[in-house]
PDBQT receptor file of N, H, CA, C and O in Angstrom, charges set to zero:
ATOM      1  N   MET A   1       0.872  -1.314  -0.186  1.00  0.00    +0.000 N 
ATOM      2  CA  MET A   1      -0.346  -0.047   0.467  1.00  0.00    +0.000 C 
ATOM      3  C   MET A   1       1.098   0.943  -0.269  1.00  0.00    +0.000 C 
ATOM      4  O   MET A   1       1.323   1.196  -1.453  1.00  0.00    +0.000 OA
ATOM      5  N   ALA A   2       1.936   1.355   1.070  1.00  0.00    +0.000 N 
ATOM      6  H   ALA A   2       1.753   1.150   2.031  1.00  0.00    +0.000 HD
ATOM      7  CA  ALA A   2       2.686   2.313   0.857  1.00  0.00    +0.000 C 
ATOM      8  C   ALA A   2       3.313   2.471  -0.360  1.00  0.00    +0.000 C 
ATOM      9  O   ALA A   2       3.213   3.608  -0.819  1.00  0.00    +0.000 OA
ATOM     10  N   GLY A   3       4.002   1.580  -1.098  1.00  0.00    +0.000 N 
ATOM     11  H   GLY A   3       4.084   0.656  -0.725  1.00  0.00    +0.000 HD
ATOM     12  CA  GLY A   3       4.289   1.838  -1.996  1.00  0.00    +0.000 C 
ATOM     13  C   GLY A   3       4.055   2.602  -3.112  1.00  0.00    +0.000 C 
ATOM     14  O   GLY A   3       4.700   3.504  -3.647  1.00  0.00    +0.000 OA
ATOM     15  N   ARG A   4       2.509   1.814  -3.478  1.00  0.00    +0.000 N 
ATOM     16  H   ARG A   4       1.985   1.082  -3.043  1.00  0.00    +0.000 HD
ATOM     17  CA  ARG A   4       1.550   2.517  -4.368  1.00  0.00    +0.000 C 
ATOM     18  C   ARG A   4       1.264   3.944  -3.604  1.00  0.00    +0.000 C 
ATOM     19  O   ARG A   4       2.051   4.527  -4.350  1.00  0.00    +0.000 OA
ATOM     20  N   LEU A   5       0.878   4.818  -2.891  1.00  0.00    +0.000 N 
ATOM     21  H   LEU A   5       0.238   4.345  -2.286  1.00  0.00    +0.000 HD
ATOM     22  CA  LEU A   5       0.935   5.878  -2.416  1.00  0.00    +0.000 C 
ATOM     23  C   LEU A   5       1.925   6.659  -2.720  1.00  0.00    +0.000 C 
ATOM     24  O   LEU A   5       1.648   7.692  -3.329  1.00  0.00    +0.000 OA
ATOM     25  N   SER A   6       3.358   6.367  -2.372  1.00  0.00    +0.000 N 
ATOM     26  H   SER A   6       3.583   5.527  -1.877  1.00  0.00    +0.000 HD
ATOM     27  CA  SER A   6       4.490   7.016  -2.433  1.00  0.00    +0.000 C 
ATOM     28  C   SER A   6       4.681   6.838  -4.011  1.00  0.00    +0.000 C 
ATOM     29  O   SER A   6       5.404   7.739  -4.437  1.00  0.00    +0.000 OA
ATOM     30  N   ARG A   7       4.256   5.953  -5.018  1.00  0.00    +0.000 N 
ATOM     31  H   ARG A   7       3.669   5.221  -4.672  1.00  0.00    +0.000 HD
ATOM     32  CA  ARG A   7       4.229   6.430  -6.747  1.00  0.00    +0.000 C 
ATOM     33  C   ARG A   7       3.388   7.266  -7.015  1.00  0.00    +0.000 C 
ATOM     34  O   ARG A   7       3.657   7.925  -8.019  1.00  0.00    +0.000 OA
ATOM     35  N   VAL A   8       2.194   7.580  -6.366  1.00  0.00    +0.000 N 
ATOM     36  H   VAL A   8       1.975   7.045  -5.549  1.00  0.00    +0.000 HD
ATOM     37  CA  VAL A   8       1.204   8.708  -7.141  1.00  0.00    +0.000 C 
ATOM     38  C   VAL A   8       1.960   9.961  -6.327  1.00  0.00    +0.000 C 
ATOM     39  O   VAL A   8       1.757  11.081  -6.795  1.00  0.00    +0.000 OA
ATOM     40  N   HIS A   9       2.910   9.846  -5.018  1.00  0.00    +0.000 N 
ATOM     41  H   HIS A   9       3.075   8.935  -4.638  1.00  0.00    +0.000 HD
ATOM     42  CA  HIS A   9       3.311  11.036  -4.698  1.00  0.00    +0.000 C 
ATOM     43  C   HIS A   9       4.391  11.690  -5.439  1.00  0.00    +0.000 C 
ATOM     44  O   HIS A   9       4.500  12.912  -5.542  1.00  0.00    +0.000 OA
ATOM     45  N   SER A  10       5.296  10.705  -6.023  1.00  0.00    +0.000 N 
ATOM     46  H   SER A  10       5.208   9.712  -5.940  1.00  0.00    +0.000 HD
ATOM     47  CA  SER A  10       6.201  11.132  -6.678  1.00  0.00    +0.000 C 
ATOM     48  C   SER A  10       6.193  10.977  -7.910  1.00  0.00    +0.000 C 
ATOM     49  O   SER A  10       7.302  11.135  -8.420  1.00  0.00    +0.000 OA
ATOM     50  N   THR A  11       5.120  10.650  -8.815  1.00  0.00    +0.000 N 
ATOM     51  H   THR A  11       4.219  10.521  -8.401  1.00  0.00    +0.000 HD
ATOM     52  CA  THR A  11       4.324  11.302  -9.834  1.00  0.00    +0.000 C 
ATOM     53  C   THR A  11       3.845  12.627  -9.889  1.00  0.00    +0.000 C 
ATOM     54  O   THR A  11       4.061  13.390 -10.831  1.00  0.00    +0.000 OA
ATOM     55  N   LEU A  12       3.036  12.967  -8.635  1.00  0.00    +0.000 N 
ATOM     56  H   LEU A  12       2.860  12.348  -7.870  1.00  0.00    +0.000 HD
ATOM     57  CA  LEU A  12       2.285  14.242  -8.890  1.00  0.00    +0.000 C 
ATOM     58  C   LEU A  12       3.502  15.220  -8.398  1.00  0.00    +0.000 C 
ATOM     59  O   LEU A  12       3.419  16.346  -8.889  1.00  0.00    +0.000 OA
ATOM     60  N   LEU A  13       4.304  15.070  -7.768  1.00  0.00    +0.000 N 
ATOM     61  H   LEU A  13       4.372  14.156  -7.369  1.00  0.00    +0.000 HD
ATOM     62  CA  LEU A  13       5.429  16.198  -7.257  1.00  0.00    +0.000 C 
ATOM     63  C   LEU A  13       6.859  16.473  -8.520  1.00  0.00    +0.000 C 
ATOM     64  O   LEU A  13       7.617  17.440  -8.586  1.00  0.00    +0.000 OA
ATOM     65  N   GLY A  14       6.810  14.949  -9.588  1.00  0.00    +0.000 N 
ATOM     66  H   GLY A  14       6.194  14.163  -9.534  1.00  0.00    +0.000 HD
ATOM     67  CA  GLY A  14       7.699  15.209 -10.535  1.00  0.00    +0.000 C 
ATOM     68  C   GLY A  14       6.728  16.170 -11.450  1.00  0.00    +0.000 C 
ATOM     69  O   GLY A  14       7.271  17.123 -12.009  1.00  0.00    +0.000 OA
ATOM     70  N   ARG A  15       5.848  16.043 -11.561  1.00  0.00    +0.000 N 
ATOM     71  H   ARG A  15       5.407  15.269 -11.107  1.00  0.00    +0.000 HD
ATOM     72  CA  ARG A  15       4.757  16.597 -12.781  1.00  0.00    +0.000 C 
ATOM     73  C   ARG A  15       5.139  18.426 -12.205  1.00  0.00    +0.000 C 
ATOM     74  O   ARG A  15       5.849  19.336 -12.631  1.00  0.00    +0.000 OA
ATOM     75  N   ILE A  16       4.369  18.270 -11.244  1.00  0.00    +0.000 N 
ATOM     76  H   ILE A  16       3.791  17.531 -10.897  1.00  0.00    +0.000 HD
ATOM     77  CA  ILE A  16       4.399  19.640 -10.904  1.00  0.00    +0.000 C 
ATOM     78  C   ILE A  16       5.658  20.593 -11.007  1.00  0.00    +0.000 C 
ATOM     79  O   ILE A  16       5.625  21.821 -11.075  1.00  0.00    +0.000 OA
ATOM     80  N   SER A  17       6.701  19.831 -11.006  1.00  0.00    +0.000 N 
ATOM     81  H   SER A  17       6.728  18.833 -10.951  1.00  0.00    +0.000 HD
ATOM     82  CA  SER A  17       8.148  20.348 -10.710  1.00  0.00    +0.000 C 
ATOM     83  C   SER A  17       8.378  20.920 -12.145  1.00  0.00    +0.000 C 
ATOM     84  O   SER A  17       8.485  22.043 -12.637  1.00  0.00    +0.000 OA
ATOM     85  N   ARG A  18       8.405  19.663 -12.575  1.00  0.00    +0.000 N 
ATOM     86  H   ARG A  18       8.318  18.750 -12.175  1.00  0.00    +0.000 HD
ATOM     87  CA  ARG A  18       8.419  20.271 -14.458  1.00  0.00    +0.000 C 
ATOM     88  C   ARG A  18       8.050  21.328 -14.744  1.00  0.00    +0.000 C 
ATOM     89  O   ARG A  18       8.690  22.352 -14.985  1.00  0.00    +0.000 OA
ATOM     90  N   ALA A  19       6.858  21.108 -14.730  1.00  0.00    +0.000 N 
ATOM     91  H   ALA A  19       6.337  20.277 -14.534  1.00  0.00    +0.000 HD
ATOM     92  CA  ALA A  19       5.516  22.529 -15.093  1.00  0.00    +0.000 C 
ATOM     93  C   ALA A  19       6.074  24.002 -14.432  1.00  0.00    +0.000 C 
ATOM     94  O   ALA A  19       6.013  25.082 -15.021  1.00  0.00    +0.000 OA
ATOM     95  N   THR A  20       6.745  23.740 -12.790  1.00  0.00    +0.000 N 
ATOM     96  H   THR A  20       6.794  22.863 -12.311  1.00  0.00    +0.000 HD
ATOM     97  CA  THR A  20       6.880  24.970 -12.802  1.00  0.00    +0.000 C 
ATOM     98  C   THR A  20       8.010  25.363 -13.040  1.00  0.00    +0.000 C 
ATOM     99  O   THR A  20       8.188  26.572 -12.892  1.00  0.00    +0.000 OA
ATOM    100  N   ALA A  21       9.468  24.316 -13.598  1.00  0.00    +0.000 N 
ATOM    101  H   ALA A  21       9.324  23.334 -13.718  1.00  0.00    +0.000 HD
ATOM    102  CA  ALA A  21      10.510  24.483 -14.036  1.00  0.00    +0.000 C 
ATOM    103  C   ALA A  21      10.566  25.128 -15.306  1.00  0.00    +0.000 C 
ATOM    104  O   ALA A  21      11.496  25.774 -15.789  1.00  0.00    +0.000 OA
ATOM    105  N   ALA A  22       9.598  24.901 -15.716  1.00  0.00    +0.000 N 
ATOM    106  H   ALA A  22       8.843  24.376 -15.323  1.00  0.00    +0.000 HD
ATOM    107  CA  ALA A  22       9.345  25.411 -17.330  1.00  0.00    +0.000 C 
ATOM    108  C   ALA A  22       8.810  26.493 -17.298  1.00  0.00    +0.000 C 
ATOM    109  O   ALA A  22       8.556  26.962 -18.408  1.00  0.00    +0.000 OA
ATOM    110  N   GLY A  23       8.454  27.253 -16.189  1.00  0.00    +0.000 N 
ATOM    111  H   GLY A  23       8.660  26.872 -15.288  1.00  0.00    +0.000 HD
ATOM    112  CA  GLY A  23       7.995  28.051 -15.940  1.00  0.00    +0.000 C 
ATOM    113  C   GLY A  23       6.695  28.563 -16.227  1.00  0.00    +0.000 C 
ATOM    114  O   GLY A  23       6.588  29.755 -16.516  1.00  0.00    +0.000 OA
ATOM    115  N   ARG A  24       5.534  27.703 -16.180  1.00  0.00    +0.000 N 
ATOM    116  H   ARG A  24       5.621  26.735 -15.945  1.00  0.00    +0.000 HD
ATOM    117  CA  ARG A  24       4.167  28.010 -16.599  1.00  0.00    +0.000 C 
ATOM    118  C   ARG A  24       3.643  28.385 -15.228  1.00  0.00    +0.000 C 
ATOM    119  O   ARG A  24       4.158  28.037 -14.165  1.00  0.00    +0.000 OA
ATOM    120  N   ARG A  25       2.585  29.117 -15.369  1.00  0.00    +0.000 N 
ATOM    121  H   ARG A  25       2.167  29.399 -16.232  1.00  0.00    +0.000 HD
ATOM    122  CA  ARG A  25       1.939  29.472 -14.358  1.00  0.00    +0.000 C 
ATOM    123  C   ARG A  25       1.186  28.521 -13.252  1.00  0.00    +0.000 C 
ATOM    124  O   ARG A  25       0.619  27.472 -13.559  1.00  0.00    +0.000 OA
ATOM    125  N   PRO A  26       1.288  29.178 -11.579  1.00  0.00    +0.000 N 
ATOM    126  CA  PRO A  26       0.819  28.070 -10.725  1.00  0.00    +0.000 C 
ATOM    127  C   PRO A  26      -0.648  27.843 -11.290  1.00  0.00    +0.000 C 
ATOM    128  O   PRO A  26      -0.921  26.660 -11.493  1.00  0.00    +0.000 OA
ATOM    129  N   ALA A  27      -1.604  28.737 -11.570  1.00  0.00    +0.000 N 
ATOM    130  H   ALA A  27      -1.383  29.698 -11.405  1.00  0.00    +0.000 HD
ATOM    131  CA  ALA A  27      -3.004  28.403 -11.705  1.00  0.00    +0.000 C 
ATOM    132  C   ALA A  27      -2.865  27.292 -12.493  1.00  0.00    +0.000 C 
ATOM    133  O   ALA A  27      -3.357  26.211 -12.169  1.00  0.00    +0.000 OA
ATOM    134  N   GLU A  28      -2.314  27.441 -13.380  1.00  0.00    +0.000 N 
ATOM    135  H   GLU A  28      -1.915  28.319 -13.644  1.00  0.00    +0.000 HD
ATOM    136  CA  GLU A  28      -2.546  26.073 -14.730  1.00  0.00    +0.000 C 
ATOM    137  C   GLU A  28      -1.633  24.819 -13.999  1.00  0.00    +0.000 C 
ATOM    138  O   GLU A  28      -1.989  23.640 -14.017  1.00  0.00    +0.000 OA
ATOM    139  N   VAL A  29      -0.548  25.258 -13.439  1.00  0.00    +0.000 N 
ATOM    140  H   VAL A  29      -0.260  26.215 -13.424  1.00  0.00    +0.000 HD
ATOM    141  CA  VAL A  29      -0.052  23.963 -12.701  1.00  0.00    +0.000 C 
ATOM    142  C   VAL A  29      -0.688  23.147 -11.738  1.00  0.00    +0.000 C 
ATOM    143  O   VAL A  29      -0.551  21.928 -11.641  1.00  0.00    +0.000 OA
ATOM    144  N   SER A  30      -1.359  23.843 -11.065  1.00  0.00    +0.000 N 
ATOM    145  H   SER A  30      -1.470  24.834 -11.144  1.00  0.00    +0.000 HD
ATOM    146  CA  SER A  30      -2.494  23.388 -10.086  1.00  0.00    +0.000 C 
ATOM    147  C   SER A  30      -3.205  22.833 -10.652  1.00  0.00    +0.000 C 
ATOM    148  O   SER A  30      -3.078  21.613 -10.552  1.00  0.00    +0.000 OA
ATOM    149  N   ARG A  31      -4.120  23.244 -11.377  1.00  0.00    +0.000 N 
ATOM    150  H   ARG A  31      -4.223  24.235 -11.458  1.00  0.00    +0.000 HD
ATOM    151  CA  ARG A  31      -5.467  22.619 -12.305  1.00  0.00    +0.000 C 
ATOM    152  C   ARG A  31      -4.859  21.499 -12.881  1.00  0.00    +0.000 C 
ATOM    153  O   ARG A  31      -5.561  20.504 -12.702  1.00  0.00    +0.000 OA
ATOM    154  N   GLU A  32      -3.557  21.202 -13.666  1.00  0.00    +0.000 N 
ATOM    155  H   GLU A  32      -2.987  22.010 -13.811  1.00  0.00    +0.000 HD
ATOM    156  CA  GLU A  32      -3.480  20.596 -14.461  1.00  0.00    +0.000 C 
ATOM    157  C   GLU A  32      -2.982  18.843 -13.171  1.00  0.00    +0.000 C 
ATOM    158  O   GLU A  32      -2.958  17.616 -13.264  1.00  0.00    +0.000 OA
ATOM    159  N   ALA A  33      -2.761  19.679 -12.380  1.00  0.00    +0.000 N 
ATOM    160  H   ALA A  33      -2.781  20.676 -12.305  1.00  0.00    +0.000 HD
ATOM    161  CA  ALA A  33      -2.190  18.615 -10.816  1.00  0.00    +0.000 C 
ATOM    162  C   ALA A  33      -3.339  17.777 -10.485  1.00  0.00    +0.000 C 
ATOM    163  O   ALA A  33      -3.410  16.574 -10.738  1.00  0.00    +0.000 OA
ATOM    164  N   LEU A  34      -4.386  18.594  -9.808  1.00  0.00    +0.000 N 
ATOM    165  H   LEU A  34      -4.328  19.571  -9.602  1.00  0.00    +0.000 HD
ATOM    166  CA  LEU A  34      -5.564  18.176 -10.009  1.00  0.00    +0.000 C 
ATOM    167  C   LEU A  34      -6.121  16.934 -10.571  1.00  0.00    +0.000 C 
ATOM    168  O   LEU A  34      -6.372  15.849 -10.047  1.00  0.00    +0.000 OA
ATOM    169  N   VAL A  35      -6.284  17.491 -12.096  1.00  0.00    +0.000 N 
ATOM    170  H   VAL A  35      -6.081  18.373 -12.522  1.00  0.00    +0.000 HD
ATOM    171  CA  VAL A  35      -6.677  16.618 -13.357  1.00  0.00    +0.000 C 
ATOM    172  C   VAL A  35      -5.867  15.085 -13.072  1.00  0.00    +0.000 C 
ATOM    173  O   VAL A  35      -6.183  13.996 -13.551  1.00  0.00    +0.000 OA
ATOM    174  N   LEU A  36      -5.055  15.305 -12.403  1.00  0.00    +0.000 N 
ATOM    175  H   LEU A  36      -4.799  16.190 -12.014  1.00  0.00    +0.000 HD
ATOM    176  CA  LEU A  36      -4.036  14.206 -13.067  1.00  0.00    +0.000 C 
ATOM    177  C   LEU A  36      -4.151  13.310 -11.237  1.00  0.00    +0.000 C 
ATOM    178  O   LEU A  36      -4.133  12.097 -11.029  1.00  0.00    +0.000 OA
ATOM    179  N   LEU A  37      -4.225  14.062 -10.545  1.00  0.00    +0.000 N 
ATOM    180  H   LEU A  37      -4.240  15.048 -10.714  1.00  0.00    +0.000 HD
ATOM    181  CA  LEU A  37      -4.644  13.446  -8.960  1.00  0.00    +0.000 C 
ATOM    182  C   LEU A  37      -6.276  12.690  -9.125  1.00  0.00    +0.000 C 
ATOM    183  O   LEU A  37      -6.457  11.518  -8.796  1.00  0.00    +0.000 OA
ATOM    184  N   ASP A  38      -7.236  13.452  -9.607  1.00  0.00    +0.000 N 
ATOM    185  H   ASP A  38      -7.089  14.404  -9.874  1.00  0.00    +0.000 HD
ATOM    186  CA  ASP A  38      -8.451  12.580 -10.264  1.00  0.00    +0.000 C 
ATOM    187  C   ASP A  38      -8.246  11.319 -11.003  1.00  0.00    +0.000 C 
ATOM    188  O   ASP A  38      -8.678  10.318 -10.431  1.00  0.00    +0.000 OA
ATOM    189  N   GLU A  39      -7.841  11.197 -11.826  1.00  0.00    +0.000 N 
ATOM    190  H   GLU A  39      -7.490  12.009 -12.291  1.00  0.00    +0.000 HD
ATOM    191  CA  GLU A  39      -7.138  10.471 -12.731  1.00  0.00    +0.000 C 
ATOM    192  C   GLU A  39      -6.255   8.875 -11.651  1.00  0.00    +0.000 C 
ATOM    193  O   GLU A  39      -6.480   7.668 -11.561  1.00  0.00    +0.000 OA
ATOM    194  N   MET A  40      -5.302   9.792 -11.084  1.00  0.00    +0.000 N 
ATOM    195  H   MET A  40      -5.119  10.772 -11.157  1.00  0.00    +0.000 HD
ATOM    196  CA  MET A  40      -4.784   8.722  -9.977  1.00  0.00    +0.000 C 
ATOM    197  C   MET A  40      -5.517   8.051  -9.183  1.00  0.00    +0.000 C 
ATOM    198  O   MET A  40      -5.044   7.033  -8.678  1.00  0.00    +0.000 OA
ATOM    199  N   GLU A  41      -6.664   8.403  -8.925  1.00  0.00    +0.000 N 
ATOM    200  H   GLU A  41      -7.048   9.230  -9.335  1.00  0.00    +0.000 HD
ATOM    201  CA  GLU A  41      -7.605   7.800  -7.689  1.00  0.00    +0.000 C 
ATOM    202  C   GLU A  41      -8.618   7.292  -8.570  1.00  0.00    +0.000 C 
ATOM    203  O   GLU A  41      -9.608   7.182  -7.848  1.00  0.00    +0.000 OA
ATOM    204  N   ASP A  42      -8.827   7.037  -9.369  1.00  0.00    +0.000 N 
ATOM    205  H   ASP A  42      -8.022   7.126  -9.956  1.00  0.00    +0.000 HD
ATOM    206  CA  ASP A  42      -9.651   6.561 -10.513  1.00  0.00    +0.000 C 
ATOM    207  C   ASP A  42      -8.928   4.622 -10.734  1.00  0.00    +0.000 C 
ATOM    208  O   ASP A  42      -9.357   3.478 -10.889  1.00  0.00    +0.000 OA
ATOM    209  N   VAL A  43      -7.576   5.397 -10.599  1.00  0.00    +0.000 N 
ATOM    210  H   VAL A  43      -7.228   6.326 -10.474  1.00  0.00    +0.000 HD
ATOM    211  CA  VAL A  43      -6.689   3.959 -11.195  1.00  0.00    +0.000 C 
ATOM    212  C   VAL A  43      -6.594   2.862 -10.069  1.00  0.00    +0.000 C 
ATOM    213  O   VAL A  43      -6.696   1.635 -10.084  1.00  0.00    +0.000 OA
ATOM    214  N   LEU A  44      -6.277   4.116  -8.749  1.00  0.00    +0.000 N 
ATOM    215  H   LEU A  44      -6.194   5.113  -8.737  1.00  0.00    +0.000 HD
ATOM    216  CA  LEU A  44      -6.280   3.271  -7.674  1.00  0.00    +0.000 C 
ATOM    217  C   LEU A  44      -6.924   2.152  -6.742  1.00  0.00    +0.000 C 
ATOM    218  O   LEU A  44      -6.575   1.276  -5.950  1.00  0.00    +0.000 OA
ATOM    219  N   GLY A  45      -8.202   2.764  -7.372  1.00  0.00    +0.000 N 
ATOM    220  H   GLY A  45      -8.485   3.475  -8.015  1.00  0.00    +0.000 HD
ATOM    221  CA  GLY A  45      -9.558   1.568  -6.699  1.00  0.00    +0.000 C 
ATOM    222  C   GLY A  45      -9.754   1.941  -5.687  1.00  0.00    +0.000 C 
ATOM    223  O   GLY A  45      -9.059   2.732  -5.049  1.00  0.00    +0.000 OA
ATOM    224  N   ASP A  46     -11.147   1.220  -5.234  1.00  0.00    +0.000 N 
ATOM    225  H   ASP A  46     -11.712   0.577  -5.752  1.00  0.00    +0.000 HD
ATOM    226  CA  ASP A  46     -11.511   1.148  -3.811  1.00  0.00    +0.000 C 
ATOM    227  C   ASP A  46     -10.397   0.865  -2.707  1.00  0.00    +0.000 C 
ATOM    228  O   ASP A  46      -9.973   1.330  -1.649  1.00  0.00    +0.000 OA
ATOM    229  N   LYS A  47     -10.173  -0.244  -3.649  1.00  0.00    +0.000 N 
ATOM    230  H   LYS A  47     -10.517  -0.622  -4.508  1.00  0.00    +0.000 HD
ATOM    231  CA  LYS A  47      -8.935  -1.345  -2.095  1.00  0.00    +0.000 C 
ATOM    232  C   LYS A  47      -8.255  -0.211  -1.496  1.00  0.00    +0.000 C 
ATOM    233  O   LYS A  47      -8.605   0.080  -0.352  1.00  0.00    +0.000 OA
ATOM    234  N   VAL A  48      -7.147   0.643  -2.175  1.00  0.00    +0.000 N 
ATOM    235  H   VAL A  48      -6.863   0.407  -3.105  1.00  0.00    +0.000 HD
ATOM    236  CA  VAL A  48      -6.551   1.686  -2.097  1.00  0.00    +0.000 C 
ATOM    237  C   VAL A  48      -7.595   2.524  -0.931  1.00  0.00    +0.000 C 
ATOM    238  O   VAL A  48      -7.461   2.542   0.293  1.00  0.00    +0.000 OA
ATOM    239  N   LEU A  49      -8.614   3.165  -1.735  1.00  0.00    +0.000 N 
ATOM    240  H   LEU A  49      -8.723   3.151  -2.729  1.00  0.00    +0.000 HD
ATOM    241  CA  LEU A  49      -8.925   4.322  -1.405  1.00  0.00    +0.000 C 
ATOM    242  C   LEU A  49      -9.544   4.218   0.020  1.00  0.00    +0.000 C 
ATOM    243  O   LEU A  49      -9.603   5.165   0.804  1.00  0.00    +0.000 OA
ATOM    244  N   ASN A  50      -9.951   3.093   0.242  1.00  0.00    +0.000 N 
ATOM    245  H   ASN A  50      -9.903   2.323  -0.395  1.00  0.00    +0.000 HD
ATOM    246  CA  ASN A  50     -10.630   2.618   1.526  1.00  0.00    +0.000 C 
ATOM    247  C   ASN A  50     -10.071   1.983   2.401  1.00  0.00    +0.000 C 
ATOM    248  O   ASN A  50     -10.793   1.434   3.233  1.00  0.00    +0.000 OA
ATOM    249  N   TYR A  51      -8.648   1.849   2.506  1.00  0.00    +0.000 N 
ATOM    250  H   TYR A  51      -8.062   2.296   1.830  1.00  0.00    +0.000 HD
ATOM    251  CA  TYR A  51      -7.552   0.851   3.035  1.00  0.00    +0.000 C 
ATOM    252  C   TYR A  51      -7.531   1.975   4.412  1.00  0.00    +0.000 C 
ATOM    253  O   TYR A  51      -7.464   3.202   4.337  1.00  0.00    +0.000 OA
ATOM    254  N   ALA A  52      -7.620   1.051   5.776  1.00  0.00    +0.000 N 
ATOM    255  H   ALA A  52      -7.674   0.055   5.837  1.00  0.00    +0.000 HD
ATOM    256  CA  ALA A  52      -7.426   1.987   7.083  1.00  0.00    +0.000 C 
ATOM    257  C   ALA A  52      -8.303   2.830   7.026  1.00  0.00    +0.000 C 
ATOM    258  O   ALA A  52      -7.816   3.807   7.595  1.00  0.00    +0.000 OA
ATOM    259  N   ARG A  53      -9.401   3.104   6.665  1.00  0.00    +0.000 N 
ATOM    260  H   ARG A  53      -9.797   2.310   6.202  1.00  0.00    +0.000 HD
ATOM    261  CA  ARG A  53     -10.560   3.707   6.880  1.00  0.00    +0.000 C 
ATOM    262  C   ARG A  53     -10.982   3.917   7.813  1.00  0.00    +0.000 C 
ATOM    263  O   ARG A  53     -11.575   2.916   8.213  1.00  0.00    +0.000 OA
ATOM    264  N   ARG A  54     -11.068   5.071   8.787  1.00  0.00    +0.000 N 
ATOM    265  H   ARG A  54     -10.586   5.884   8.462  1.00  0.00    +0.000 HD
ATOM    266  CA  ARG A  54     -11.701   4.706  10.203  1.00  0.00    +0.000 C 
ATOM    267  C   ARG A  54     -13.443   4.851  10.475  1.00  0.00    +0.000 C 
ATOM    268  O   ARG A  54     -14.046   5.476   9.602  1.00  0.00    +0.000 OA
ATOM    269  N   ALA A  55     -14.149   4.377  11.483  1.00  0.00    +0.000 N 
ATOM    270  H   ALA A  55     -13.659   3.869  12.192  1.00  0.00    +0.000 HD
ATOM    271  CA  ALA A  55     -15.251   3.955  10.855  1.00  0.00    +0.000 C 
ATOM    272  C   ALA A  55     -16.163   5.442  11.395  1.00  0.00    +0.000 C 
ATOM    273  O   ALA A  55     -15.659   6.242  12.183  1.00  0.00    +0.000 OA
ATOM    274  N   ALA A  56     -17.246   5.574  10.940  1.00  0.00    +0.000 N 
ATOM    275  H   ALA A  56     -17.656   4.924  10.300  1.00  0.00    +0.000 HD
ATOM    276  CA  ALA A  56     -17.792   6.942  11.164  1.00  0.00    +0.000 C 
ATOM    277  C   ALA A  56     -18.224   6.881  12.871  1.00  0.00    +0.000 C 
ATOM    278  O   ALA A  56     -18.856   5.932  13.336  1.00  0.00    +0.000 OA
ATOM    279  N   GLU A  57     -17.785   8.009  13.660  1.00  0.00    +0.000 N 
ATOM    280  H   GLU A  57     -17.272   8.780  13.283  1.00  0.00    +0.000 HD
ATOM    281  CA  GLU A  57     -18.449   7.968  15.022  1.00  0.00    +0.000 C 
ATOM    282  C   GLU A  57     -20.071   8.694  15.124  1.00  0.00    +0.000 C 
ATOM    283  O   GLU A  57     -20.679   8.701  16.194  1.00  0.00    +0.000 OA
TER     284      GLU A  57
């Protein structure tokens, strides 16, 4: 589980870093990062997204 989350983290930060270094506007970079994060969420699936979820009180 930690490996998958680490990969998502690394991929997202790498994309942000490259776009920032290329001089792209922060608003544009953040919008694209959110789109990428949404796509990653779809790929991870329910097993990862619900891992160690706390019960509602």
